[in-house]
DSSP file (Angstrom, degrees, kcal/mol; ACC not computed):
  #  RESIDUE AA STRUCTURE BP1 BP2  ACC     N-H-->O    O-->H-N    N-H-->O    O-->H-N    TCO  KAPPA ALPHA  PHI   PSI    X-CA   Y-CA   Z-CA
    1    1 A A              0   0    0      0, 0.0     2,-0.0     0, 0.0     0, 0.0   0.000 360.0 360.0 360.0 140.1  142.5   90.5  141.2
    2    2 A P        -     0   0    0      0, 0.0     2,-0.4     0, 0.0    21,-0.0  -0.314 360.0-149.4 -64.0 144.1  140.3   91.6  138.4
    3    3 A L        -     0   0    0     -2,-0.0     2,-0.5     2,-0.0     0, 0.0  -0.917   8.0-137.0-115.7 145.2  139.6   95.3  137.8
    4    4 A I        +     0   0    0     -2,-0.4     2,-0.3     2,-0.0     0, 0.0  -0.878  32.7 171.8-100.7 129.4  136.5   96.7  136.4
    5    5 A V        -     0   0    0     -2,-0.5     2,-0.7     2,-0.1     7,-0.0  -0.986  31.4-131.0-138.0 152.2  137.2   99.4  133.9
    6    6 A E        +     0   0    0     -2,-0.3     2,-0.3   103,-0.0   105,-0.0  -0.887  53.5 116.6-103.8 113.6  135.2  101.5  131.4
    7    7 A C        -     0   0    0     -2,-0.7     2,-0.1   102,-0.0    -2,-0.1  -0.961  65.7 -75.2-161.2 172.2  136.8  101.6  127.9
    8    8 A F     >  -     0   0    0     -2,-0.3     4,-2.1     1,-0.1     3,-0.3  -0.374  47.3-112.5 -73.5 159.9  136.2  100.7  124.3
    9    9 A A  H  > S+     0   0    0      1,-0.2     4,-2.4     2,-0.2     5,-0.2   0.877 115.8  53.6 -59.9 -42.6  136.7   97.0  123.4
   10   10 A D  H  > S+     0   0    0      1,-0.2     4,-2.2     2,-0.2    -1,-0.2   0.838 109.4  51.1 -67.5 -32.0  139.9   97.6  121.3
   11   11 A E  H  > S+     0   0    0     -3,-0.3     4,-2.7     2,-0.2     5,-0.3   0.916 111.2  47.6 -73.6 -41.5  141.5   99.5  124.3
   12   12 A A  H  X S+     0   0    0     -4,-2.1     4,-2.3     1,-0.2    -2,-0.2   0.912 114.0  45.6 -62.4 -41.2  140.7   96.6  126.6
   13   13 A V  H  X S+     0   0    0     -4,-2.4     4,-2.5     2,-0.2    -1,-0.2   0.916 113.7  49.5 -68.5 -43.0  142.0   94.0  124.3
   14   14 A G  H  X S+     0   0    0     -4,-2.2     4,-2.4    -5,-0.2    -2,-0.2   0.933 114.2  45.2 -63.7 -43.6  145.2   96.0  123.6
   15   15 A L  H  X S+     0   0    0     -4,-2.7     4,-2.8     2,-0.2    -2,-0.2   0.918 113.2  50.0 -60.8 -46.0  145.9   96.6  127.3
   16   16 A A  H  X>S+     0   0    0     -4,-2.3     5,-1.7    -5,-0.3     4,-1.2   0.913 111.3  48.6 -62.7 -43.1  145.2   93.0  128.2
   17   17 A L  H  <5S+     0   0    0     -4,-2.5     3,-0.4     2,-0.2    -1,-0.2   0.938 114.0  46.9 -60.4 -47.9  147.5   91.8  125.4
   18   18 A A  H  <5S+     0   0    0     -4,-2.4    -2,-0.2     1,-0.2    -1,-0.2   0.882 119.8  38.8 -62.2 -40.6  150.3   94.2  126.6
   19   19 A A  H  <5S-     0   0    0     -4,-2.8    -1,-0.2    -5,-0.1    -2,-0.2   0.454 104.3-128.0 -91.5  -3.7  149.8   93.2  130.2
   20   20 A N  T  <5 +     0   0    0     -4,-1.2     2,-0.3    -3,-0.4    -3,-0.2   0.936  64.4 130.0  55.4  51.4  149.3   89.5  129.5
   21   21 A V      < -     0   0    0     -5,-1.7    -1,-0.2    -6,-0.1     2,-0.1  -0.880  59.7 -98.8-130.7 161.3  146.0   89.4  131.5
   22   22 A D        -     0   0    0     -2,-0.3     2,-0.5    -3,-0.1    -3,-0.0  -0.440  23.1-138.3 -79.1 150.9  142.5   88.1  130.7
   23   23 A V        -     0   0    0     -2,-0.1     2,-0.4   -21,-0.0   -10,-0.0  -0.969  19.9-161.2-107.7 124.2  139.6   90.2  129.6
   24   24 A L        +     0   0    0     -2,-0.5     2,-0.3     0, 0.0     0, 0.0  -0.861  17.8 159.5-105.8 143.0  136.3   89.3  131.2
   25   25 A T        -     0   0    0     -2,-0.4     2,-0.2     0, 0.0    -2,-0.0  -0.957  46.0 -83.9-149.0 165.4  132.9   90.2  129.8
   26   26 A E    >>  -     0   0    0     -2,-0.3     4,-2.0     1,-0.1     3,-0.7  -0.527  35.7-127.4 -71.5 140.7  129.4   89.2  130.1
   27   27 A R  H 3> S+     0   0    0      1,-0.3     4,-2.6    -2,-0.2     5,-0.2   0.857 108.9  58.5 -54.7 -41.4  128.4   86.3  127.7
   28   28 A S  H 3> S+     0   0    0      1,-0.2     4,-1.7     2,-0.2    -1,-0.3   0.866 106.5  47.6 -61.3 -35.6  125.5   88.3  126.3
   29   29 A L  H <> S+     0   0    0     -3,-0.7     4,-2.5     2,-0.2     5,-0.3   0.931 111.4  52.3 -68.1 -44.9  127.9   91.1  125.2
   30   30 A L  H  X S+     0   0    0     -4,-2.0     4,-1.5     1,-0.2    -2,-0.2   0.941 110.9  45.7 -56.0 -51.1  130.2   88.5  123.6
   31   31 A E  H  < S+     0   0    0     -4,-2.6    -1,-0.2     1,-0.2    -2,-0.2   0.842 112.9  49.7 -65.8 -35.3  127.5   86.9  121.7
   32   32 A V  H  < S+     0   0    0     -4,-1.7    31,-0.8    -5,-0.2    -1,-0.2   0.913 122.9  30.5 -66.5 -44.5  126.0   90.2  120.4
   33   33 A F  H  < S+     0   0    0     -4,-2.5    -2,-0.2    29,-0.1    -1,-0.2   0.468  89.1 116.6-101.1  -3.7  129.3   91.6  119.2
   34   34 A S     <  +     0   0    0     -4,-1.5     2,-0.3    -5,-0.3    -4,-0.0  -0.438  36.9 176.5 -72.9 139.8  131.3   88.5  118.2
   35   35 A R        -     0   0    0     -2,-0.1     2,-0.3    27,-0.0    -2,-0.0  -0.995  35.7-107.1-140.4 146.8  132.3   88.2  114.6
   36   36 A T        -     0   0    0     -2,-0.3    21,-3.0    20,-0.0    22,-0.4  -0.552  42.5-163.8 -72.4 131.4  134.3   85.6  112.8
   37   37 A A  E     -A   56   0A   0     -2,-0.3     2,-0.4    19,-0.2    19,-0.2  -0.891  14.8-149.7-121.7 148.7  137.7   87.1  111.8
   38   38 A R  E     -A   55   0A   0     17,-2.9    17,-2.6    -2,-0.4     2,-0.3  -0.971  12.6-157.4-117.2 130.0  140.4   86.1  109.4
   39   39 A F  E     +A   54   0A   0     -2,-0.4     2,-0.3    15,-0.2    15,-0.2  -0.798  24.7 146.1-107.4 150.1  144.1   86.9  110.1
   40   40 A G  E     -A   53   0A   0     13,-1.8    13,-3.4    -2,-0.3     2,-0.4  -0.973  43.2-105.6-164.8 171.6  146.8   87.1  107.4
   41   41 A L  E     -A   52   0A   0     -2,-0.3     2,-0.4    11,-0.2    11,-0.2  -0.884  27.1-157.9-108.9 144.7  149.9   88.9  106.4
   42   42 A E  E     -A   51   0A   0      9,-2.1     9,-1.9    -2,-0.4     2,-0.4  -0.983  20.3-122.0-129.8 132.9  149.9   91.5  103.7
   43   43 A R  E     +A   50   0A   0     -2,-0.4     7,-0.2     7,-0.2    -2,-0.0  -0.577  42.1 164.1 -76.5 127.5  153.1   92.5  101.7
   44   44 A R        -     0   0    0      5,-2.0     2,-0.2    -2,-0.4    -1,-0.1   0.439  42.5 -38.4-111.8-113.0  153.6   96.3  102.1
   45   45 A T        -     0   0    0      3,-1.5    -1,-0.4     1,-0.0     0, 0.0  -0.563  55.9 -97.8-113.9 177.1  156.8   98.2  101.3
   46   46 A S  S    S+     0   0    0     -2,-0.2     4,-0.1     1,-0.2    -1,-0.0   0.813 124.1  52.4 -66.5 -28.4  160.6   97.6  101.6
   47   47 A V  S    S+     0   0    0      1,-0.3    -1,-0.2     2,-0.1     0, 0.0   0.956 129.1  17.2 -68.7 -51.5  160.5   99.7  104.9
   48   48 A A  S    S+     0   0    0      1,-0.1    -3,-1.5     3,-0.0    -1,-0.3  -0.793  77.3 177.8-123.7  84.3  157.7   97.7  106.3
   49   49 A P        +     0   0    0      0, 0.0    -5,-2.0     0, 0.0     2,-0.4   0.797  64.8  32.9 -67.3 -29.7  157.6   94.4  104.3
   50   50 A L  E     -A   43   0A   0     -7,-0.2     2,-0.4    -4,-0.1    -7,-0.2  -0.974  59.8-175.8-129.9 142.2  154.8   92.7  106.1
   51   51 A K  E     -A   42   0A   0     -9,-1.9    -9,-2.1    -2,-0.4     2,-0.1  -0.993  29.0-120.6-136.0 131.5  151.7   93.9  107.9
   52   52 A M  E     -A   41   0A   0     -2,-0.4     2,-0.4   -11,-0.2   -11,-0.2  -0.442  30.8-159.0 -68.7 137.3  149.2   91.8  109.9
   53   53 A R  E     -A   40   0A   0    -13,-3.4   -13,-1.8    -2,-0.1     2,-0.5  -0.959   9.0-165.2-121.7 136.2  145.7   92.1  108.4
   54   54 A L  E     -A   39   0A   0     -2,-0.4     2,-0.4   -15,-0.2   -15,-0.2  -0.984  10.0-175.1-118.0 128.7  142.5   91.4  110.2
   55   55 A Q  E     -A   38   0A   0    -17,-2.6   -17,-2.9    -2,-0.5     2,-0.4  -0.990  23.5-134.0-132.8 130.0  139.3   90.9  108.2
   56   56 A V  E     -A   37   0A   0     -2,-0.4   -19,-0.2   -19,-0.2   -20,-0.0  -0.647  15.3-148.8 -77.1 130.5  135.8   90.5  109.5
   57   57 A V  S    S+     0   0    0    -21,-3.0     2,-0.2    -2,-0.4    -1,-0.1   0.856  77.0  44.4 -73.8 -36.3  134.2   87.6  107.5
   58   58 A D        -     0   0    0    -22,-0.4    -2,-0.1     2,-0.1   -23,-0.0  -0.561  68.1-143.0-105.0 171.4  130.6   88.9  107.7
   59   59 A N        +     0   0    0     -2,-0.2     2,-0.2     2,-0.1    -1,-0.0   0.005  52.4 138.6-118.9  26.9  129.2   92.4  107.2
   60   60 A L        -     0   0    0      1,-0.1    -2,-0.1     0, 0.0     3,-0.1  -0.489  51.2-130.1 -74.6 138.8  126.5   92.2  109.9
   61   61 A E        -     0   0    0     -2,-0.2     5,-0.1     1,-0.1    -1,-0.1  -0.565  43.1 -86.9 -75.7 153.2  125.8   95.0  112.1
   62   62 A P    >   -     0   0    0      0, 0.0     3,-1.6     0, 0.0     4,-0.5  -0.338  36.0-124.9 -58.6 143.2  125.8   94.1  115.8
   63   63 A R  G >  S+     0   0    0    -31,-0.8     3,-1.0     1,-0.3     4,-0.5   0.765 107.0  70.6 -63.0 -21.7  122.2   92.9  116.8
   64   64 A I  G >  S+     0   0    0      1,-0.3     3,-1.3     2,-0.2     4,-0.3   0.845  88.7  63.3 -66.0 -29.4  122.1   95.5  119.5
   65   65 A A  G X  S+     0   0    0     -3,-1.6     3,-1.5     1,-0.3    -1,-0.3   0.802  91.7  64.7 -64.8 -29.5  121.8   98.2  116.8
   66   66 A E  G <  S+     0   0    0     -3,-1.0    -1,-0.3    -4,-0.5    -2,-0.2   0.722  96.5  56.9 -65.9 -19.1  118.5   96.7  115.7
   67   67 A A  G <  S+     0   0    0     -3,-1.3     2,-0.8    -4,-0.5    -1,-0.3   0.592  83.5  98.5 -89.4 -10.6  116.9   97.7  119.0
   68   68 A V    <   +     0   0    0     -3,-1.5     2,-0.5    -4,-0.3    -3,-0.0  -0.680  50.7 175.1 -82.4 112.5  117.9  101.4  118.5
   69   69 A E        +     0   0    0     -2,-0.8     2,-0.3     2,-0.0    24,-0.1  -0.974  13.3 142.3-120.2 120.3  114.8  103.1  117.2
   70   70 A A        -     0   0    0     -2,-0.5     2,-0.1    22,-0.1    20,-0.0  -0.994  44.3-114.1-153.7 153.2  115.0  106.8  116.8
   71   71 A D        -     0   0    0     -2,-0.3    25,-0.2     1,-0.1    26,-0.1  -0.387  44.8 -92.9 -79.8 166.6  113.8  109.7  114.5
   72   72 A A    >   -     0   0    0      1,-0.1     3,-1.3    -2,-0.1     4,-0.3  -0.393  36.8-111.1 -66.6 152.8  116.2  111.7  112.4
   73   73 A P  G >  S+     0   0    0      0, 0.0     3,-1.3     0, 0.0    58,-0.5   0.785 115.4  66.7 -62.9 -24.5  117.3  115.0  114.0
   74   74 A E  G 3  S+     0   0    0      1,-0.2    56,-0.0    56,-0.2    57,-0.0   0.729  89.0  66.2 -64.7 -23.0  115.3  116.9  111.4
   75   75 A T  G <  S+     0   0    0     -3,-1.3     2,-0.6     2,-0.0    -1,-0.2   0.626  75.9  98.0 -77.8 -12.4  112.2  115.6  113.0
   76   76 A I    <   +     0   0    0     -3,-1.3    55,-0.4    -4,-0.3    58,-0.2  -0.665  49.3 178.9 -75.2 120.4  112.7  117.5  116.3
   77   77 A K        +     0   0    0     -2,-0.6     2,-0.3     1,-0.1    -1,-0.1   0.529  53.1  25.8-107.7  -2.2  110.6  120.5  116.0
   78   78 A S  S  > S-     0   0    0      1,-0.1     4,-2.1    59,-0.0     5,-0.1  -0.993  70.9-114.3-154.2 158.7  111.1  122.4  119.2
   79   79 A A  H  > S+     0   0    0     -2,-0.3     4,-3.0     2,-0.2     5,-0.2   0.864 117.8  53.6 -57.2 -38.9  113.4  122.9  122.2
   80   80 A D  H  > S+     0   0    0      2,-0.2     4,-2.0     1,-0.2    -1,-0.2   0.923 107.0  50.8 -62.1 -43.4  110.9  121.2  124.5
   81   81 A E  H  > S+     0   0    0      1,-0.2     4,-0.7     2,-0.2    -1,-0.2   0.931 113.0  46.5 -60.1 -46.4  110.7  118.2  122.2
   82   82 A Y  H >X S+     0   0    0     -4,-2.1     3,-1.0     1,-0.2     4,-0.5   0.910 111.4  50.1 -63.2 -42.6  114.6  118.0  122.3
   83   83 A D  H >< S+     0   0    0     -4,-3.0     3,-0.8     1,-0.3    -1,-0.2   0.848 105.1  60.4 -67.3 -32.3  114.8  118.5  126.1
   84   84 A A  H 3< S+     0   0    0     -4,-2.0    -1,-0.3     1,-0.2    -2,-0.2   0.686  88.0  74.3 -68.6 -20.3  112.2  115.7  126.5
   85   85 A L  H <X S-     0   0    0     -3,-1.0     4,-0.9    -4,-0.7    -1,-0.2   0.862  85.0-158.7 -68.3 -34.3  114.4  113.2  124.8
   86   86 A G  H <X  -     0   0    0     -3,-0.8     4,-2.3    -4,-0.5     5,-0.2  -0.084  42.1 -59.5  80.4 173.1  116.7  112.8  127.8
   87   87 A T  H  > S+     0   0    0      1,-0.2     4,-2.5     2,-0.2     5,-0.2   0.926 136.8  46.5 -57.4 -48.2  120.3  111.5  127.4
   88   88 A Q  H  > S+     0   0    0      1,-0.2     4,-2.3     2,-0.2    -1,-0.2   0.915 112.3  49.9 -67.1 -41.2  119.5  108.2  126.0
   89   89 A G  H  X S+     0   0    0     -4,-0.9     4,-2.5     1,-0.2    -1,-0.2   0.911 110.4  50.8 -60.9 -40.3  117.0  109.6  123.5
   90   90 A K  H  X S+     0   0    0     -4,-2.3     4,-2.1     2,-0.2    -1,-0.2   0.917 109.9  50.1 -64.6 -42.3  119.5  112.1  122.4
   91   91 A L  H  X S+     0   0    0     -4,-2.5     4,-2.7     2,-0.2    -1,-0.2   0.904 110.0  51.8 -62.3 -39.8  122.2  109.4  121.9
   92   92 A R  H  X S+     0   0    0     -4,-2.3     4,-2.1     1,-0.2    -2,-0.2   0.935 110.0  47.5 -61.4 -46.6  119.7  107.3  119.9
   93   93 A V  H  X S+     0   0    0     -4,-2.5     4,-0.6     1,-0.2    -1,-0.2   0.869 110.3  52.4 -62.0 -37.4  118.9  110.2  117.6
   94   94 A L  H >< S+     0   0    0     -4,-2.1     3,-0.8     2,-0.2    -1,-0.2   0.894 107.6  52.8 -63.3 -45.4  122.6  110.9  117.2
   95   95 A V  H 3< S+     0   0    0     -4,-2.7    -2,-0.2     1,-0.2    -1,-0.2   0.897 112.4  45.0 -57.8 -42.3  123.3  107.2  116.2
   96   96 A E  H 3< S+     0   0    0     -4,-2.1     2,-0.3   -25,-0.2    -1,-0.2   0.583  86.4 111.4 -79.4  -7.7  120.6  107.4  113.6
   97   97 A A    <X  -     0   0    0     -3,-0.8     4,-2.2    -4,-0.6     5,-0.2  -0.506  61.5-147.0 -75.5 125.3  121.6  110.7  112.1
   98   98 A E  H  > S+     0   0    0     -2,-0.3     4,-2.9     1,-0.2     5,-0.2   0.914  99.1  53.7 -53.3 -46.6  123.0  110.4  108.6
   99   99 A E  H  > S+     0   0    0      1,-0.2     4,-2.2     2,-0.2    -1,-0.2   0.868 106.7  52.7 -60.6 -38.6  125.5  113.3  109.1
  100  100 A F  H  >>S+     0   0    0      2,-0.2     5,-1.7     1,-0.2     4,-0.7   0.942 114.2  42.2 -59.3 -47.8  126.8  111.6  112.2
  101  101 A K  H  <5S+     0   0    0     -4,-2.2     3,-0.4     1,-0.2    -2,-0.2   0.894 112.4  53.6 -68.4 -38.4  127.4  108.4  110.2
  102  102 A R  H  <5S+     0   0    0     -4,-2.9    -1,-0.2     1,-0.2    -2,-0.2   0.859 112.1  44.3 -66.0 -38.3  128.8  110.3  107.2
  103  103 A R  H  <5S-     0   0    0     -4,-2.2    -1,-0.2    -5,-0.2    -2,-0.2   0.591 104.9-133.1 -81.2 -11.7  131.4  112.1  109.4
  104  104 A K  T  <5 +     0   0    0     -4,-0.7    -3,-0.2    -3,-0.4    -4,-0.1   0.889  43.0 172.2  55.9  42.6  132.2  108.8  111.2
  105  105 A L      < -     0   0    0     -5,-1.7     2,-0.4    -6,-0.2    -1,-0.1  -0.280  26.0-128.7 -77.1 166.7  132.0  110.5  114.6
  106  106 A R        -     0   0    0     -2,-0.1     3,-0.1     3,-0.0    -1,-0.1  -0.908  19.4-113.1-117.9 142.6  132.1  108.7  117.9
  107  107 A L        -     0   0    0     -2,-0.4     2,-0.1     1,-0.1    15,-0.1  -0.425  42.4 -97.9 -70.9 151.1  129.7  109.0  120.7
  108  108 A P        -     0   0    0      0, 0.0    -1,-0.1     0, 0.0     5,-0.0  -0.428  44.7-105.0 -69.0 145.9  131.0  110.5  123.9
  109  109 A R    >>  -     0   0    0      1,-0.1     4,-1.7    -2,-0.1     3,-0.7  -0.320  25.3-116.0 -67.0 150.6  132.1  107.9  126.4
  110  110 A P  H 3> S+     0   0    0      0, 0.0     4,-2.8     0, 0.0     5,-0.2   0.870 115.6  55.8 -53.5 -40.1  129.8  107.4  129.4
  111  111 A R  H 3> S+     0   0    0      1,-0.2     4,-2.1     2,-0.2     5,-0.1   0.823 105.4  53.0 -65.9 -27.8  132.4  108.6  131.9
  112  112 A V  H <> S+     0   0    0     -3,-0.7     4,-1.6     2,-0.2    -1,-0.2   0.906 111.7  45.1 -68.7 -42.8  132.6  111.9  129.9
  113  113 A I  H  X>S+     0   0    0     -4,-1.7     4,-1.1     2,-0.2     5,-0.6   0.891 114.6  48.2 -66.5 -43.7  128.9  112.4  130.2
  114  114 A N  H  <5S+     0   0    0     -4,-2.8     3,-0.4     1,-0.2    -2,-0.2   0.912 111.0  51.0 -65.2 -42.5  128.9  111.5  133.8
  115  115 A A  H  <5S+     0   0    0     -4,-2.1    -1,-0.2     1,-0.2    -2,-0.2   0.852 106.9  53.8 -64.9 -33.5  131.9  113.9  134.5
  116  116 A A  H  <5S-     0   0    0     -4,-1.6    -1,-0.2     2,-0.2    -2,-0.2   0.777  97.4-143.2 -74.9 -24.8  130.1  116.7  132.8
  117  117 A G  T  <5S+     0   0    0     -4,-1.1     2,-0.2    -3,-0.4    -3,-0.1   0.519  73.6  46.3  76.9   1.5  127.1  116.2  135.0
  118  118 A N  S   <S-     0   0    0     -5,-0.6    -1,-0.2   -31,-0.0    -2,-0.2  -0.823 102.2 -83.3-155.4-167.8  124.7  117.1  132.1
  119  119 A D  S >> S+     0   0    0     -2,-0.2     4,-3.0     1,-0.2     3,-0.6   0.248  82.0 117.7 -94.2  10.7  124.2  116.3  128.4
  120  120 A A  H 3> S+     0   0    0      1,-0.2     4,-2.6     2,-0.2    -1,-0.2   0.869  73.1  52.2 -51.6 -43.4  126.7  118.9  127.1
  121  121 A P  H 3> S+     0   0    0      0, 0.0     4,-0.8     0, 0.0    -1,-0.2   0.909 116.3  41.5 -59.0 -39.9  129.0  116.3  125.4
  122  122 A V  H X> S+     0   0    0     -3,-0.6     4,-2.1     2,-0.2     3,-0.6   0.900 112.6  54.3 -73.9 -39.0  126.0  114.8  123.6
  123  123 A D  H 3X S+     0   0    0     -4,-3.0     4,-2.6     1,-0.2    -1,-0.2   0.881 100.4  60.4 -61.5 -41.3  124.6  118.3  122.8
  124  124 A E  H 3< S+     0   0    0     -4,-2.6    -1,-0.2    -5,-0.3    -2,-0.2   0.854 113.7  37.5 -55.4 -35.1  127.8  119.4  121.2
  125  125 A L  H << S+     0   0    0     -4,-0.8    -1,-0.2    -3,-0.6    -2,-0.2   0.833 124.5  36.8 -85.4 -34.4  127.4  116.7  118.7
  126  126 A L  H >X S+     0   0    0     -4,-2.1     3,-1.5     2,-0.1     4,-0.6   0.845 101.0  66.7 -92.1 -37.0  123.6  116.8  118.2
  127  127 A I  G >< S+     0   0    0     -4,-2.6     3,-1.6     1,-0.3    -3,-0.1   0.897  96.8  57.5 -55.0 -45.2  122.6  120.4  118.3
  128  128 A P  G 34 S+     0   0    0      0, 0.0    -1,-0.3     0, 0.0    -2,-0.1   0.785 104.9  53.8 -55.1 -24.5  124.5  121.3  115.1
  129  129 A L  G <4 S+     0   0    0     -3,-1.5    -2,-0.2    -4,-0.2    -3,-0.1   0.588  92.9  93.9 -87.9  -9.9  122.4  118.6  113.3
  130  130 A L  S << S-     0   0    0     -3,-1.6   -56,-0.2    -4,-0.6   -53,-0.1  -0.317  90.2 -79.1 -80.4 164.3  119.1  120.1  114.4
  131  131 A D     >  -     0   0    0    -58,-0.5     4,-2.8   -55,-0.4     5,-0.2  -0.239  41.3-116.1 -57.6 149.8  116.9  122.5  112.5
  132  132 A E  H  > S+     0   0    0      1,-0.2     4,-2.9     2,-0.2     5,-0.2   0.912 114.4  53.6 -58.1 -45.1  117.9  126.1  112.7
  133  133 A A  H  > S+     0   0    0      2,-0.2     4,-2.6     1,-0.2    -1,-0.2   0.912 111.5  46.0 -58.1 -45.5  114.7  127.2  114.5
  134  134 A V  H  > S+     0   0    0      2,-0.2     4,-2.5     1,-0.2     5,-0.2   0.936 110.7  53.0 -64.5 -46.0  115.3  124.5  117.2
  135  135 A R  H  X S+     0   0    0     -4,-2.8     4,-2.4     1,-0.2    -2,-0.2   0.936 110.1  48.6 -54.5 -46.9  119.0  125.5  117.5
  136  136 A R  H  X S+     0   0    0     -4,-2.9     4,-2.9     1,-0.2    -2,-0.2   0.945 109.7  51.2 -60.3 -46.4  117.9  129.1  118.1
  137  137 A D  H  X S+     0   0    0     -4,-2.6     4,-2.3     1,-0.2    -1,-0.2   0.885 111.6  47.1 -58.7 -38.8  115.4  128.2  120.7
  138  138 A L  H  X S+     0   0    0     -4,-2.5     4,-2.4     2,-0.2    -1,-0.2   0.874 110.4  53.0 -66.7 -37.6  118.0  126.1  122.6
  139  139 A A  H  X S+     0   0    0     -4,-2.4     4,-2.3    -5,-0.2    -2,-0.2   0.888 109.1  49.9 -64.0 -40.9  120.5  129.0  122.3
  140  140 A V  H  X S+     0   0    0     -4,-2.9     4,-2.7     2,-0.2     5,-0.2   0.956 111.7  48.1 -60.0 -49.9  117.8  131.4  123.8
  141  141 A E  H  X S+     0   0    0     -4,-2.3     4,-2.1     1,-0.2    -2,-0.2   0.880 111.7  49.9 -61.3 -37.5  117.2  129.0  126.7
  142  142 A A  H  X S+     0   0    0     -4,-2.4     4,-1.7     2,-0.2    -1,-0.2   0.882 110.7  49.7 -64.3 -39.2  120.9  128.7  127.2
  143  143 A A  H  <>S+     0   0    0     -4,-2.3     5,-2.9     2,-0.2     4,-0.5   0.914 110.3  49.9 -62.8 -41.9  121.3  132.5  127.2
  144  144 A L  H ><5S+     0   0    0     -4,-2.7     3,-1.0     1,-0.2    -2,-0.2   0.908 108.9  52.1 -69.8 -37.9  118.5  132.9  129.7
  145  145 A K  H 3<5S+     0   0    0     -4,-2.1    -1,-0.2     1,-0.3    -2,-0.2   0.860 110.2  49.1 -65.3 -30.6  120.1  130.2  132.1
  146  146 A R  T 3<5S-     0   0    0     -4,-1.7    -1,-0.3    -5,-0.1    -2,-0.2   0.579 119.7-115.3 -81.5  -7.7  123.4  132.1  131.9
  147  147 A G  T < 5 +     0   0    0     -3,-1.0     2,-1.5    -4,-0.5     3,-0.2   0.667  68.4 144.8  82.8  14.6  121.5  135.4  132.7
  148  148 A D     >< +     0   0    0     -5,-2.9     4,-2.4     1,-0.2     5,-0.2  -0.599  14.0 165.3 -88.0  77.4  122.3  136.9  129.4
  149  149 A I  H  > S+     0   0    0     -2,-1.5     4,-3.1     1,-0.2     5,-0.2   0.916  75.0  51.2 -63.6 -45.4  119.0  138.8  128.7
  150  150 A A  H  > S+     0   0    0     -3,-0.2     4,-2.5     1,-0.2    -1,-0.2   0.930 110.9  48.3 -63.3 -43.3  120.5  140.9  125.9
  151  151 A G  H  > S+     0   0    0      2,-0.2     4,-2.4     1,-0.2    -1,-0.2   0.918 112.3  48.2 -56.5 -49.1  121.8  137.8  124.1
  152  152 A A  H  X S+     0   0    0     -4,-2.4     4,-2.5     2,-0.2    -2,-0.2   0.916 111.9  50.1 -57.4 -45.4  118.5  136.0  124.5
  153  153 A A  H  X S+     0   0    0     -4,-3.1     4,-1.8     1,-0.2    -2,-0.2   0.925 110.3  50.2 -63.5 -42.4  116.6  139.1  123.1
  154  154 A A  H  X>S+     0   0    0     -4,-2.5     5,-2.5     1,-0.2     4,-0.6   0.920 111.9  47.8 -61.5 -44.6  119.0  139.3  120.2
  155  155 A L  H ><5S+     0   0    0     -4,-2.4     3,-1.0     1,-0.2    -1,-0.2   0.917 110.5  51.3 -62.9 -40.8  118.5  135.7  119.4
  156  156 A M  H 3<5S+     0   0    0     -4,-2.5    -1,-0.2     1,-0.3    -2,-0.2   0.792 106.0  56.3 -67.3 -28.3  114.7  136.0  119.7
  157  157 A A  H 3<5S-     0   0    0     -4,-1.8    -1,-0.3    -5,-0.2    -2,-0.2   0.551 124.0-104.9 -78.1  -8.4  114.8  139.0  117.3
  158  158 A G  T <<5S+     0   0    0     -3,-1.0     2,-0.3    -4,-0.6    -3,-0.2   0.509  83.5 121.1 100.5   3.6  116.5  136.8  114.7
  159  159 A K      <       0   0    0     -5,-2.5    -1,-0.4    -6,-0.2    -2,-0.2  -0.720 360.0 360.0 -99.7 147.2  120.0  138.3  115.2
  160  160 A S              0   0    0     -2,-0.3    -1,-0.1    -3,-0.1    -5,-0.1   0.379 360.0 360.0-132.0 360.0  123.0  136.2  116.2
């Protein structure tokens, strides 16, 4: 019987190959993310003389990425603006952030966000990319939520 799992595509394909089972997906996903690939063997070293090589024939980004419209993290000017983004908005900003792309970071998996019960996994990646004043405002809010009045006062006074 088919099982529904949440994982990255490479994990699903690897597991399916190892277990000799089919991978089922929606046709729309397949159409969006499909790319023509070329397989070959590459000569390596005497220890590992041949290595299988997979090369994507085109350099197109998946079309779904075109639908992502978000501002850069630097454009967020207040903690209220940040909070108003919601989880999806934060993820969109993160995907558009040059620093995120430069570091080749990965988005947290949906199950990690769901298990946290809040946006903490996304916030860990995005807050460091925000303007210092916004980061301070968010830190003050977090201190107040924890009941750390002295910490919040120190942050508001410009001390950290």
